[in-house]
C-alpha positions, 0 to 999 in steps of 0.5 A: 660875219663882219662887225657893225660899226657906228660913230662910237660902237663896235658890234661884233661876235663874242670873245672869251675876254667878254665872259667876266664883264658879262658876268658883272653886267648880269649880276648888277641889280640896277641893270637887271631891274626888269628881268626876273632875277640877276644871273650867277656865274654859270647862268651868265656863261650859259647865256653867252654860249646860247647867244653864240649858238644863235649866231651859228644857227640863224646867221645873226644874233645879239652882238657884243657891244664895245666902245670904239675908243678904248674897247670897253665892253658894254653889253649886247645889242642885236637880234634874237628869235624868241624861244617861246610861243605867243600870238605875234610869233614867229618874229625876230626881236631886237634887244639890248642890255648895256652896263648901267654906267653908260646909260643916258648917252644914247648908245643903245639907240645908236647901236640899235639903229645900226642893227635895224639897218642890218636887219632890213638892208642886209638880212632883208627881214620883213619886220622886227618886234621888241618887248619889255614890261610897261614900267621900263620907260628907258627901253620903251623910249629907245623903241620909239626912237627906232620908229617902232609902234606900240598897239595895246592890242598886242600886249601879252602875258610872258609865258615864261613867267608865272601868273601873278608875277609883276613882270609877266605883263609885257608891251610889244612894239613892232617895226615893219621893213616898209615903215623903216624904208619910208622913215629912211627916205624921209630922213634922206630927203629932210632939210639937212639933205636938201641944204647939202644938195643946194650947196653942192 
């Protein structure tokens, strides 16, 4: 599979040299604030192996994300099939986890927009979901920038977390391919596009 490129990012398959920075990312308390716990060395390595196995099984997955300038490893942005049962399943999730040192620069949104394009144009998926805990406003903003919609009727209790866990309640966002195509057409025919056409 070829890498996906954006102005600032390379989204690609994983390499052995990603192992150490991924361990550091998964051990960071700030970056893992909305996860059940940080990951130790073995847990991080196991997650990396499962991500690569997902690519082999489905032909898509959570891409390793790096900066085009300097090749700095940032984390992941990509697609996965959730491994639990819920009323919105079957579904494909779009998700991301980036080094907190690079938050606030629009990188998650930039990469996720390209992954959405890949999902709908290259893979011809019919829809995507994304979910997180209600208080994870940073990720929710990215979901909204992608054009994803939230309906409180879709919110759910994550079955992999025990009852009473403060992280068990999740909000669900959805984006259908038809909705994305409409958004894409509107952007293509927006004022900047009309101005460009009138000049040429």
